[in-house]
N, CA, C and O atoms as a CHARMM CRD file, in Angstrom:
* protein
*
  344
    1    1 MET  N    103.92800 -27.00700  -0.56600 PROA 1      0.00000
    2    1 MET  CA   105.25800 -26.50900  -0.26100 PROA 1      0.00000
    3    1 MET  C    106.24700 -26.84000  -1.38900 PROA 1      0.00000
    4    1 MET  O    107.08600 -26.01700  -1.75600 PROA 1      0.00000
    5    2 ASN  N    106.13300 -28.04500  -1.92400 PROA 2      0.00000
    6    2 ASN  CA   107.02000 -28.46200  -3.00200 PROA 2      0.00000
    7    2 ASN  C    106.83300 -27.58300  -4.23700 PROA 2      0.00000
    8    2 ASN  O    107.80300 -27.23600  -4.91000 PROA 2      0.00000
    9    3 LYS  N    105.57900 -27.22600  -4.53200 PROA 3      0.00000
   10    3 LYS  CA   105.29500 -26.35700  -5.67200 PROA 3      0.00000
   11    3 LYS  C    105.93100 -24.98200  -5.47600 PROA 3      0.00000
   12    3 LYS  O    106.45500 -24.39400  -6.42200 PROA 3      0.00000
   13    4 MET  N    105.88100 -24.47600  -4.24700 PROA 4      0.00000
   14    4 MET  CA   106.48300 -23.18000  -3.93200 PROA 4      0.00000
   15    4 MET  C    107.99600 -23.22100  -4.13300 PROA 4      0.00000
   16    4 MET  O    108.57600 -22.27400  -4.66400 PROA 4      0.00000
   17    5 MET  N    108.64200 -24.31600  -3.71100 PROA 5      0.00000
   18    5 MET  CA   110.08900 -24.44900  -3.88200 PROA 5      0.00000
   19    5 MET  C    110.44900 -24.50600  -5.36000 PROA 5      0.00000
   20    5 MET  O    111.45800 -23.93700  -5.77600 PROA 5      0.00000
   21    6 ASN  N    109.63000 -25.19000  -6.15800 PROA 6      0.00000
   22    6 ASN  CA   109.89000 -25.25500  -7.59600 PROA 6      0.00000
   23    6 ASN  C    109.77300 -23.88100  -8.24600 PROA 6      0.00000
   24    6 ASN  O    110.48600 -23.58400  -9.20500 PROA 6      0.00000
   25    7 ILE  N    108.89600 -23.05900  -7.73900 PROA 7      0.00000
   26    7 ILE  CA   108.74000 -21.69300  -8.26400 PROA 7      0.00000
   27    7 ILE  C    109.94200 -20.83500  -7.87700 PROA 7      0.00000
   28    7 ILE  O    110.43900 -20.05400  -8.68900 PROA 7      0.00000
   29    8 LEU  N    110.40600 -20.98100  -6.64200 PROA 8      0.00000
   30    8 LEU  CA   111.49200 -20.13500  -6.13800 PROA 8      0.00000
   31    8 LEU  C    112.87600 -20.56700  -6.60500 PROA 8      0.00000
   32    8 LEU  O    113.72300 -19.71400  -6.87000 PROA 8      0.00000
   33    9 MET  N    113.12400 -21.85500  -6.71100 PROA 9      0.00000
   34    9 MET  CA   114.45600 -22.32400  -7.07400 PROA 9      0.00000
   35    9 MET  C    114.60700 -22.43300  -8.59100 PROA 9      0.00000
   36    9 MET  O    113.74500 -22.98500  -9.27600 PROA 9      0.00000
   37   10 LEU  N    115.69800 -21.90600  -9.09400 PROA 10     0.00000
   38   10 LEU  CA   115.96400 -21.87900 -10.52400 PROA 10     0.00000
   39   10 LEU  C    117.01500 -22.90700 -10.90200 PROA 10     0.00000
   40   10 LEU  O    117.79700 -23.35500 -10.06300 PROA 10     0.00000
   41   11 SER  N    117.02300 -23.27100 -12.16500 PROA 11     0.00000
   42   11 SER  CA   118.13900 -24.03700 -12.70500 PROA 11     0.00000
   43   11 SER  C    119.28000 -23.05100 -12.97700 PROA 11     0.00000
   44   11 SER  O    119.06000 -21.84100 -13.02800 PROA 11     0.00000
   45   12 CYS  N    120.46800 -23.56300 -13.14600 PROA 12     0.00000
   46   12 CYS  CA   121.60800 -22.68800 -13.45800 PROA 12     0.00000
   47   12 CYS  C    121.39100 -21.99100 -14.80500 PROA 12     0.00000
   48   12 CYS  O    121.76900 -20.83300 -14.98000 PROA 12     0.00000
   49   13 LYS  N    120.78600 -22.69800 -15.74000 PROA 13     0.00000
   50   13 LYS  CA   120.51700 -22.10100 -17.05100 PROA 13     0.00000
   51   13 LYS  C    119.60000 -20.88000 -16.91000 PROA 13     0.00000
   52   13 LYS  O    119.86700 -19.82500 -17.48800 PROA 13     0.00000
   53   14 LYS  N    118.53700 -21.03100 -16.15000 PROA 14     0.00000
   54   14 LYS  CA   117.59900 -19.92100 -15.95600 PROA 14     0.00000
   55   14 LYS  C    118.25400 -18.78600 -15.16800 PROA 14     0.00000
   56   14 LYS  O    118.00700 -17.61200 -15.44400 PROA 14     0.00000
   57   15 ALA  N    119.08700 -19.13500 -14.19000 PROA 15     0.00000
   58   15 ALA  CA   119.77800 -18.10700 -13.40000 PROA 15     0.00000
   59   15 ALA  C    120.68800 -17.26500 -14.28800 PROA 15     0.00000
   60   15 ALA  O    120.70400 -16.04000 -14.17100 PROA 15     0.00000
   61   16 THR  N    121.44600 -17.91000 -15.17500 PROA 16     0.00000
   62   16 THR  CA   122.33500 -17.14300 -16.05400 PROA 16     0.00000
   63   16 THR  C    121.52800 -16.29100 -17.03300 PROA 16     0.00000
   64   16 THR  O    121.95400 -15.19800 -17.40400 PROA 16     0.00000
   65   17 GLU  N    120.37100 -16.78700 -17.45000 PROA 17     0.00000
   66   17 GLU  CA   119.50800 -15.97300 -18.31400 PROA 17     0.00000
   67   17 GLU  C    119.06900 -14.70500 -17.57900 PROA 17     0.00000
   68   17 GLU  O    119.05700 -13.62000 -18.16000 PROA 17     0.00000
   69   18 LEU  N    118.71200 -14.84600 -16.30900 PROA 18     0.00000
   70   18 LEU  CA   118.28600 -13.67300 -15.53400 PROA 18     0.00000
   71   18 LEU  C    119.45000 -12.71600 -15.28500 PROA 18     0.00000
   72   18 LEU  O    119.26300 -11.50000 -15.27700 PROA 18     0.00000
   73   19 ILE  N    120.63900 -13.25500 -15.08500 PROA 19     0.00000
   74   19 ILE  CA   121.82100 -12.40900 -14.89100 PROA 19     0.00000
   75   19 ILE  C    122.02700 -11.53200 -16.12500 PROA 19     0.00000
   76   19 ILE  O    122.28000 -10.33300 -16.00500 PROA 19     0.00000
   77   20 GLU  N    121.92100 -12.12700 -17.29800 PROA 20     0.00000
   78   20 GLU  CA   122.09900 -11.36400 -18.53500 PROA 20     0.00000
   79   20 GLU  C    120.90500 -10.44600 -18.80100 PROA 20     0.00000
   80   20 GLU  O    121.07700  -9.32600 -19.28300 PROA 20     0.00000
   81   21 LYS  N    119.71700 -10.91100 -18.49300 PROA 21     0.00000
   82   21 LYS  CA   118.51800 -10.09000 -18.69100 PROA 21     0.00000
   83   21 LYS  C    118.60400  -8.81200 -17.86400 PROA 21     0.00000
   84   21 LYS  O    118.20100  -7.74000 -18.31600 PROA 21     0.00000
   85   22 ARG  N    119.13700  -8.93800 -16.64400 PROA 22     0.00000
   86   22 ARG  CA   119.24000  -7.79200 -15.74100 PROA 22     0.00000
   87   22 ARG  C    120.10900  -6.68500 -16.32600 PROA 22     0.00000
   88   22 ARG  O    119.95000  -5.51900 -15.96400 PROA 22     0.00000
   89   23 LEU  N    121.01800  -7.03400 -17.21900 PROA 23     0.00000
   90   23 LEU  CA   121.88800  -6.03500 -17.83400 PROA 23     0.00000
   91   23 LEU  C    121.14700  -5.15000 -18.83800 PROA 23     0.00000
   92   23 LEU  O    121.58200  -4.03500 -19.12400 PROA 23     0.00000
   93   24 VAL  N    120.03800  -5.64500 -19.36700 PROA 24     0.00000
   94   24 VAL  CA   119.31800  -4.87600 -20.38400 PROA 24     0.00000
   95   24 VAL  C    117.94700  -4.38500 -19.94100 PROA 24     0.00000
   96   24 VAL  O    117.40000  -3.46200 -20.54400 PROA 24     0.00000
   97   25 THR  N    117.39000  -4.98100 -18.90800 PROA 25     0.00000
   98   25 THR  CA   116.06600  -4.57800 -18.43700 PROA 25     0.00000
   99   25 THR  C    115.94200  -4.87500 -16.94900 PROA 25     0.00000
  100   25 THR  O    116.77600  -5.56900 -16.36600 PROA 25     0.00000
  101   26 LYS  N    114.90000  -4.34500 -16.35700 PROA 26     0.00000
  102   26 LYS  CA   114.67200  -4.54900 -14.93000 PROA 26     0.00000
  103   26 LYS  C    113.98200  -5.89600 -14.71000 PROA 26     0.00000
  104   26 LYS  O    113.04200  -6.24500 -15.42400 PROA 26     0.00000
  105   27 LEU  N    114.46000  -6.64800 -13.71600 PROA 27     0.00000
  106   27 LEU  CA   113.83000  -7.92000 -13.37500 PROA 27     0.00000
  107   27 LEU  C    112.58000  -7.67600 -12.53700 PROA 27     0.00000
  108   27 LEU  O    112.47500  -6.67300 -11.83000 PROA 27     0.00000
  109   28 THR  N    111.64600  -8.60100 -12.62700 PROA 28     0.00000
  110   28 THR  CA   110.45900  -8.51600 -11.77800 PROA 28     0.00000
  111   28 THR  C    110.87200  -8.85200 -10.34300 PROA 28     0.00000
  112   28 THR  O    111.97100  -9.35600 -10.11200 PROA 28     0.00000
  113   29 SER  N    110.01200  -8.57800  -9.40700 PROA 29     0.00000
  114   29 SER  CA   110.29900  -8.88900  -8.00400 PROA 29     0.00000
  115   29 SER  C    110.54700 -10.37800  -7.80600 PROA 29     0.00000
  116   29 SER  O    111.46700 -10.77000  -7.08900 PROA 29     0.00000
  117   30 VAL  N    109.73100 -11.20000  -8.44000 PROA 30     0.00000
  118   30 VAL  CA   109.89600 -12.65900  -8.32200 PROA 30     0.00000
  119   30 VAL  C    111.23500 -13.09200  -8.91500 PROA 30     0.00000
  120   30 VAL  O    111.93600 -13.91800  -8.33000 PROA 30     0.00000
  121   31 GLU  N    111.58900 -12.54400 -10.06700 PROA 31     0.00000
  122   31 GLU  CA   112.86100 -12.90100 -10.69800 PROA 31     0.00000
  123   31 GLU  C    114.04200 -12.50300  -9.82000 PROA 31     0.00000
  124   31 GLU  O    115.00600 -13.25800  -9.69500 PROA 31     0.00000
  125   32 ARG  N    113.97000 -11.31800  -9.21200 PROA 32     0.00000
  126   32 ARG  CA   115.06200 -10.87200  -8.32700 PROA 32     0.00000
  127   32 ARG  C    115.21000 -11.82000  -7.13900 PROA 32     0.00000
  128   32 ARG  O    116.32800 -12.18200  -6.77000 PROA 32     0.00000
  129   33 ILE  N    114.09400 -12.22100  -6.54300 PROA 33     0.00000
  130   33 ILE  CA   114.13400 -13.13800  -5.39900 PROA 33     0.00000
  131   33 ILE  C    114.68300 -14.49600  -5.82800 PROA 33     0.00000
  132   33 ILE  O    115.52200 -15.08000  -5.14300 PROA 33     0.00000
  133   34 GLN  N    114.20200 -14.99300  -6.96600 PROA 34     0.00000
  134   34 GLN  CA   114.67800 -16.28300  -7.46700 PROA 34     0.00000
  135   34 GLN  C    116.18900 -16.25300  -7.70200 PROA 34     0.00000
  136   34 GLN  O    116.90600 -17.17500  -7.31200 PROA 34     0.00000
  137   35 LEU  N    116.65800 -15.19300  -8.33600 PROA 35     0.00000
  138   35 LEU  CA   118.08300 -15.08600  -8.64000 PROA 35     0.00000
  139   35 LEU  C    118.90400 -14.97600  -7.36500 PROA 35     0.00000
  140   35 LEU  O    119.94800 -15.61600  -7.24300 PROA 35     0.00000
  141   36 LYS  N    118.44900 -14.18000  -6.42500 PROA 36     0.00000
  142   36 LYS  CA   119.16700 -14.02000  -5.16000 PROA 36     0.00000
  143   36 LYS  C    119.25000 -15.34700  -4.41200 PROA 36     0.00000
  144   36 LYS  O    120.29900 -15.68500  -3.86300 PROA 36     0.00000
  145   37 MET  N    118.16000 -16.09300  -4.38800 PROA 37     0.00000
  146   37 MET  CA   118.15400 -17.39200  -3.71100 PROA 37     0.00000
  147   37 MET  C    119.10500 -18.37200  -4.40100 PROA 37     0.00000
  148   37 MET  O    119.83900 -19.11000  -3.74400 PROA 37     0.00000
  149   38 HSD  N    119.07900 -18.36500  -5.71900 PROA 38     0.00000
  150   38 HSD  CA   119.92900 -19.29700  -6.46600 PROA 38     0.00000
  151   38 HSD  C    121.41000 -18.98600  -6.26300 PROA 38     0.00000
  152   38 HSD  O    122.20300 -19.88100  -5.97100 PROA 38     0.00000
  153   39 THR  N    121.77900 -17.71500  -6.41900 PROA 39     0.00000
  154   39 THR  CA   123.19700 -17.36000  -6.28900 PROA 39     0.00000
  155   39 THR  C    123.69100 -17.49100  -4.84600 PROA 39     0.00000
  156   39 THR  O    124.89600 -17.58400  -4.61300 PROA 39     0.00000
  157   40 ALA  N    122.78400 -17.49900  -3.89200 PROA 40     0.00000
  158   40 ALA  CA   123.18100 -17.70100  -2.49500 PROA 40     0.00000
  159   40 ALA  C    123.65300 -19.13000  -2.25600 PROA 40     0.00000
  160   40 ALA  O    124.47500 -19.37400  -1.37200 PROA 40     0.00000
  161   41 VAL  N    123.14000 -20.07400  -3.03800 PROA 41     0.00000
  162   41 VAL  CA   123.51500 -21.47800  -2.83200 PROA 41     0.00000
  163   41 VAL  C    124.37600 -22.04800  -3.95600 PROA 41     0.00000
  164   41 VAL  O    124.91900 -23.14300  -3.81200 PROA 41     0.00000
  165   42 CYS  N    124.51100 -21.33900  -5.05700 PROA 42     0.00000
  166   42 CYS  CA   125.26700 -21.84700  -6.21200 PROA 42     0.00000
  167   42 CYS  C    126.49300 -20.95900  -6.45100 PROA 42     0.00000
  168   42 CYS  O    126.38200 -19.84800  -6.97200 PROA 42     0.00000
  169   43 SER  N    127.63600 -21.46300  -6.06900 PROA 43     0.00000
  170   43 SER  CA   128.85700 -20.66100  -6.19400 PROA 43     0.00000
  171   43 SER  C    129.23700 -20.41700  -7.65700 PROA 43     0.00000
  172   43 SER  O    129.81100 -19.37600  -7.97800 PROA 43     0.00000
  173   44 GLN  N    128.92600 -21.36000  -8.54400 PROA 44     0.00000
  174   44 GLN  CA   129.26400 -21.17000  -9.95500 PROA 44     0.00000
  175   44 GLN  C    128.46100 -20.01300 -10.55700 PROA 44     0.00000
  176   44 GLN  O    129.01000 -19.19000 -11.29000 PROA 44     0.00000
  177   45 CYS  N    127.18400 -19.95200 -10.25300 PROA 45     0.00000
  178   45 CYS  CA   126.36100 -18.86000 -10.78700 PROA 45     0.00000
  179   45 CYS  C    126.70900 -17.53200 -10.12900 PROA 45     0.00000
  180   45 CYS  O    126.62900 -16.47800 -10.76000 PROA 45     0.00000
  181   46 SER  N    127.09200 -17.58700  -8.86600 PROA 46     0.00000
  182   46 SER  CA   127.52400 -16.37200  -8.18400 PROA 46     0.00000
  183   46 SER  C    128.79800 -15.82800  -8.83300 PROA 46     0.00000
  184   46 SER  O    128.93300 -14.62100  -9.03600 PROA 46     0.00000
  185   47 THR  N    129.71500 -16.71600  -9.15100 PROA 47     0.00000
  186   47 THR  CA   130.94500 -16.32300  -9.84200 PROA 47     0.00000
  187   47 THR  C    130.61800 -15.76200 -11.22400 PROA 47     0.00000
  188   47 THR  O    131.16800 -14.73800 -11.62900 PROA 47     0.00000
  189   48 TYR  N    129.72800 -16.43000 -11.94100 PROA 48     0.00000
  190   48 TYR  CA   129.31100 -15.96100 -13.26100 PROA 48     0.00000
  191   48 TYR  C    128.71500 -14.55700 -13.17300 PROA 48     0.00000
  192   48 TYR  O    128.99200 -13.70100 -14.01400 PROA 48     0.00000
  193   49 GLU  N    127.90300 -14.33400 -12.15800 PROA 49     0.00000
  194   49 GLU  CA   127.28000 -13.02900 -11.95900 PROA 49     0.00000
  195   49 GLU  C    128.34100 -11.95000 -11.73200 PROA 49     0.00000
  196   49 GLU  O    128.26900 -10.87100 -12.32100 PROA 49     0.00000
  197   50 ASN  N    129.31700 -12.24200 -10.88600 PROA 50     0.00000
  198   50 ASN  CA   130.39400 -11.28500 -10.61500 PROA 50     0.00000
  199   50 ASN  C    131.20000 -10.99800 -11.87100 PROA 50     0.00000
  200   50 ASN  O    131.50900  -9.84100 -12.15900 PROA 50     0.00000
  201   51 GLN  N    131.54200 -12.03800 -12.61900 PROA 51     0.00000
  202   51 GLN  CA   132.32100 -11.85600 -13.84300 PROA 51     0.00000
  203   51 GLN  C    131.53900 -11.06200 -14.88400 PROA 51     0.00000
  204   51 GLN  O    132.10400 -10.21800 -15.58100 PROA 51     0.00000
  205   52 SER  N    130.25800 -11.32800 -14.98600 PROA 52     0.00000
  206   52 SER  CA   129.41000 -10.61200 -15.93300 PROA 52     0.00000
  207   52 SER  C    129.36500  -9.12100 -15.60400 PROA 52     0.00000
  208   52 SER  O    129.41300  -8.28400 -16.50500 PROA 52     0.00000
  209   53 GLU  N    129.27500  -8.79300 -14.32300 PROA 53     0.00000
  210   53 GLU  CA   129.25800  -7.39300 -13.90300 PROA 53     0.00000
  211   53 GLU  C    130.59300  -6.70700 -14.21800 PROA 53     0.00000
  212   53 GLU  O    130.61100  -5.55700 -14.65600 PROA 53     0.00000
  213   54 ILE  N    131.69900  -7.40600 -13.99600 PROA 54     0.00000
  214   54 ILE  CA   133.02500  -6.84300 -14.29100 PROA 54     0.00000
  215   54 ILE  C    133.15700  -6.56300 -15.78400 PROA 54     0.00000
  216   54 ILE  O    133.61400  -5.49200 -16.18300 PROA 54     0.00000
  217   55 ILE  N    132.75800  -7.52100 -16.59800 PROA 55     0.00000
  218   55 ILE  CA   132.84200  -7.35700 -18.05000 PROA 55     0.00000
  219   55 ILE  C    131.96900  -6.19200 -18.50200 PROA 55     0.00000
  220   55 ILE  O    132.39000  -5.38700 -19.33200 PROA 55     0.00000
  221   56 GLU  N    130.76900  -6.09900 -17.96600 PROA 56     0.00000
  222   56 GLU  CA   129.85200  -5.01300 -18.33900 PROA 56     0.00000
  223   56 GLU  C    130.44000  -3.64200 -17.98300 PROA 56     0.00000
  224   56 GLU  O    130.34000  -2.70000 -18.76900 PROA 56     0.00000
  225   57 LYS  N    131.05100  -3.53300 -16.80000 PROA 57     0.00000
  226   57 LYS  CA   131.66400  -2.26200 -16.38800 PROA 57     0.00000
  227   57 LYS  C    132.82500  -1.89700 -17.30400 PROA 57     0.00000
  228   57 LYS  O    132.97300  -0.73700 -17.69000 PROA 57     0.00000
  229   58 CYS  N    133.64500  -2.87700 -17.65000 PROA 58     0.00000
  230   58 CYS  CA   134.78000  -2.61700 -18.53700 PROA 58     0.00000
  231   58 CYS  C    134.30500  -2.16400 -19.91400 PROA 58     0.00000
  232   58 CYS  O    134.85700  -1.22600 -20.49000 PROA 58     0.00000
  233   59 LEU  N    133.28800  -2.82600 -20.43300 PROA 59     0.00000
  234   59 LEU  CA   132.75600  -2.45100 -21.74200 PROA 59     0.00000
  235   59 LEU  C    132.14900  -1.05500 -21.71000 PROA 59     0.00000
  236   59 LEU  O    132.29200  -0.29300 -22.66600 PROA 59     0.00000
  237   60 ALA  N    131.47700  -0.71600 -20.62100 PROA 60     0.00000
  238   60 ALA  CA   130.88900   0.61900 -20.50100 PROA 60     0.00000
  239   60 ALA  C    131.97800   1.68600 -20.50600 PROA 60     0.00000
  240   60 ALA  O    131.80900   2.74000 -21.12000 PROA 60     0.00000
  241   61 GLU  N    133.08100   1.42700 -19.83600 PROA 61     0.00000
  242   61 GLU  CA   134.19000   2.38300 -19.81500 PROA 61     0.00000
  243   61 GLU  C    134.82600   2.53200 -21.19200 PROA 61     0.00000
  244   61 GLU  O    135.16300   3.63900 -21.61200 PROA 61     0.00000
  245   62 ILE  N    134.98500   1.42500 -21.88200 PROA 62     0.00000
  246   62 ILE  CA   135.62900   1.44100 -23.19300 PROA 62     0.00000
  247   62 ILE  C    134.78500   2.16700 -24.22500 PROA 62     0.00000
  248   62 ILE  O    135.32600   2.87200 -25.07800 PROA 62     0.00000
  249   63 HSD  N    133.47700   2.00900 -24.16500 PROA 63     0.00000
  250   63 HSD  CA   132.59800   2.53600 -25.20200 PROA 63     0.00000
  251   63 HSD  C    131.91700   3.85000 -24.85200 PROA 63     0.00000
  252   63 HSD  O    130.82900   4.13300 -25.35500 PROA 63     0.00000
  253   64 GLN  N    132.52500   4.64000 -24.01700 PROA 64     0.00000
  254   64 GLN  CA   131.95700   5.95400 -23.72400 PROA 64     0.00000
  255   64 GLN  C    132.24400   6.88000 -24.90000 PROA 64     0.00000
  256   64 GLN  O    133.39000   6.99700 -25.33500 PROA 64     0.00000
  257   65 PRO  N    131.19100   7.54900 -25.42500 PROA 65     0.00000
  258   65 PRO  CA   131.41300   8.46500 -26.54300 PROA 65     0.00000
  259   65 PRO  C    132.26300   9.66800 -26.10900 PROA 65     0.00000
  260   65 PRO  O    132.28000  10.04700 -24.93900 PROA 65     0.00000
  261   66 ASN  N    132.95700  10.24600 -27.07100 PROA 66     0.00000
  262   66 ASN  CA   133.79500  11.43400 -26.85000 PROA 66     0.00000
  263   66 ASN  C    134.88800  11.20100 -25.82000 PROA 66     0.00000
  264   66 ASN  O    135.27800  12.12200 -25.10200 PROA 66     0.00000
  265   67 LYS  N    135.36400  10.01700 -25.74900 PROA 67     0.00000
  266   67 LYS  CA   136.43400   9.71300 -24.81200 PROA 67     0.00000
  267   67 LYS  C    137.51000   8.93600 -25.55600 PROA 67     0.00000
  268   67 LYS  O    137.22100   8.06500 -26.37700 PROA 67     0.00000
  269   68 GLU  N    138.74100   9.26900 -25.25200 PROA 68     0.00000
  270   68 GLU  CA   139.83500   8.54700 -25.89400 PROA 68     0.00000
  271   68 GLU  C    139.76500   7.07700 -25.51100 PROA 68     0.00000
  272   68 GLU  O    139.33800   6.74100 -24.40700 PROA 68     0.00000
  273   69 PRO  N    140.18100   6.20400 -26.41300 PROA 69     0.00000
  274   69 PRO  CA   140.18000   4.78300 -26.08400 PROA 69     0.00000
  275   69 PRO  C    141.00100   4.51700 -24.82100 PROA 69     0.00000
  276   69 PRO  O    142.06900   5.09500 -24.61500 PROA 69     0.00000
  277   70 MET  N    140.48500   3.65100 -24.00900 PROA 70     0.00000
  278   70 MET  CA   141.14800   3.33900 -22.74700 PROA 70     0.00000
  279   70 MET  C    142.31400   2.38800 -22.99600 PROA 70     0.00000
  280   70 MET  O    142.16000   1.36400 -23.66100 PROA 70     0.00000
  281   71 LYS  N    143.46500   2.73100 -22.46400 PROA 71     0.00000
  282   71 LYS  CA   144.62600   1.85500 -22.54100 PROA 71     0.00000
  283   71 LYS  C    144.87200   1.31300 -21.13900 PROA 71     0.00000
  284   71 LYS  O    145.08500   2.06400 -20.18700 PROA 71     0.00000
  285   72 LEU  N    144.83800   0.01000 -21.04000 PROA 72     0.00000
  286   72 LEU  CA   145.00700  -0.61400 -19.73000 PROA 72     0.00000
  287   72 LEU  C    146.48300  -0.79500 -19.40100 PROA 72     0.00000
  288   72 LEU  O    147.26800  -1.27400 -20.22000 PROA 72     0.00000
  289   73 SER  N    146.83200  -0.40700 -18.20400 PROA 73     0.00000
  290   73 SER  CA   148.18500  -0.66000 -17.73000 PROA 73     0.00000
  291   73 SER  C    148.28900  -2.13700 -17.39100 PROA 73     0.00000
  292   73 SER  O    147.27300  -2.80600 -17.20100 PROA 73     0.00000
  293   74 SER  N    149.50000  -2.64400 -17.31300 PROA 74     0.00000
  294   74 SER  CA   149.68200  -4.05500 -16.96100 PROA 74     0.00000
  295   74 SER  C    149.15200  -4.32900 -15.55500 PROA 74     0.00000
  296   74 SER  O    148.68200  -5.43000 -15.26900 PROA 74     0.00000
  297   75 GLU  N    149.22700  -3.32400 -14.67500 PROA 75     0.00000
  298   75 GLU  CA   148.68500  -3.47800 -13.32000 PROA 75     0.00000
  299   75 GLU  C    147.16600  -3.66400 -13.36800 PROA 75     0.00000
  300   75 GLU  O    146.61700  -4.51500 -12.66800 PROA 75     0.00000
  301   76 LYS  N    146.49600  -2.86700 -14.19600 PROA 76     0.00000
  302   76 LYS  CA   145.03800  -2.95400 -14.32700 PROA 76     0.00000
  303   76 LYS  C    144.64000  -4.29300 -14.95200 PROA 76     0.00000
  304   76 LYS  O    143.65200  -4.90500 -14.54600 PROA 76     0.00000
  305   77 LYS  N    145.40900  -4.73900 -15.93300 PROA 77     0.00000
  306   77 LYS  CA   145.12600  -6.03000 -16.56300 PROA 77     0.00000
  307   77 LYS  C    145.21500  -7.16100 -15.53100 PROA 77     0.00000
  308   77 LYS  O    144.36300  -8.04900 -15.50000 PROA 77     0.00000
  309   78 GLU  N    146.24400  -7.12000 -14.69600 PROA 78     0.00000
  310   78 GLU  CA   146.40100  -8.13300 -13.65400 PROA 78     0.00000
  311   78 GLU  C    145.23500  -8.08600 -12.67400 PROA 78     0.00000
  312   78 GLU  O    144.74400  -9.12600 -12.23400 PROA 78     0.00000
  313   79 GLN  N    144.79500  -6.88300 -12.33500 PROA 79     0.00000
  314   79 GLN  CA   143.67500  -6.70800 -11.41400 PROA 79     0.00000
  315   79 GLN  C    142.39700  -7.32300 -11.99400 PROA 79     0.00000
  316   79 GLN  O    141.64500  -7.98400 -11.27800 PROA 79     0.00000
  317   80 ILE  N    142.15800  -7.10900 -13.26700 PROA 80     0.00000
  318   80 ILE  CA   140.97900  -7.66700 -13.93000 PROA 80     0.00000
  319   80 ILE  C    141.06700  -9.19100 -13.95200 PROA 80     0.00000
  320   80 ILE  O    140.08400  -9.87600 -13.66900 PROA 80     0.00000
  321   81 LEU  N    142.22900  -9.71600 -14.28500 PROA 81     0.00000
  322   81 LEU  CA   142.39500 -11.17200 -14.32200 PROA 81     0.00000
  323   81 LEU  C    142.16600 -11.79600 -12.94500 PROA 81     0.00000
  324   81 LEU  O    141.55900 -12.86100 -12.84000 PROA 81     0.00000
  325   82 LYS  N    142.64700 -11.13900 -11.89500 PROA 82     0.00000
  326   82 LYS  CA   142.43100 -11.65200 -10.54600 PROA 82     0.00000
  327   82 LYS  C    140.95100 -11.67200 -10.18800 PROA 82     0.00000
  328   82 LYS  O    140.46800 -12.61700  -9.56500 PROA 82     0.00000
  329   83 GLN  N    140.22600 -10.60800 -10.59300 PROA 83     0.00000
  330   83 GLN  CA   138.78900 -10.53700 -10.31900 PROA 83     0.00000
  331   83 GLN  C    138.03700 -11.63700 -11.08400 PROA 83     0.00000
  332   83 GLN  O    137.09500 -12.22900 -10.55800 PROA 83     0.00000
  333   84 LEU  N    138.45100 -11.90000 -12.29900 PROA 84     0.00000
  334   84 LEU  CA   137.79200 -12.93200 -13.10000 PROA 84     0.00000
  335   84 LEU  C    138.06800 -14.32900 -12.56300 PROA 84     0.00000
  336   84 LEU  O    137.24700 -15.23100 -12.72900 PROA 84     0.00000
  337   85 GLU  N    139.20000 -14.51300 -11.93100 PROA 85     0.00000
  338   85 GLU  CA   139.55000 -15.82700 -11.36800 PROA 85     0.00000
  339   85 GLU  C    138.80800 -16.14700 -10.08700 PROA 85     0.00000
  340   85 GLU  O    138.74400 -17.31000  -9.69100 PROA 85     0.00000
  341   86 LYS  N    138.24800 -15.14900  -9.43300 PROA 86     0.00000
  342   86 LYS  CA   137.52900 -15.37600  -8.16000 PROA 86     0.00000
  343   86 LYS  C    136.29900 -16.23100  -8.35800 PROA 86     0.00000
  344   86 LYS  O    135.58500 -16.51600  -7.39700 PROA 86     0.00000
């Protein structure tokens, strides 16, 4: 049982690696389960995951080809800052 827990539970370092890996490639089933279990009990990694997703979405919007550069309103900037503070 202890060996199984060691396989399923990740360190925060490994969890953040999987969060970033997920942005560029598909995680294996085991990796997805490990990450889900870790972020369910680790609020810091859960916050990191949310912030990483927000940053990725913003970058995707900014770097769309054939689109004028995005200018953020002060309202949108405040909204992003509030999301990052969560």
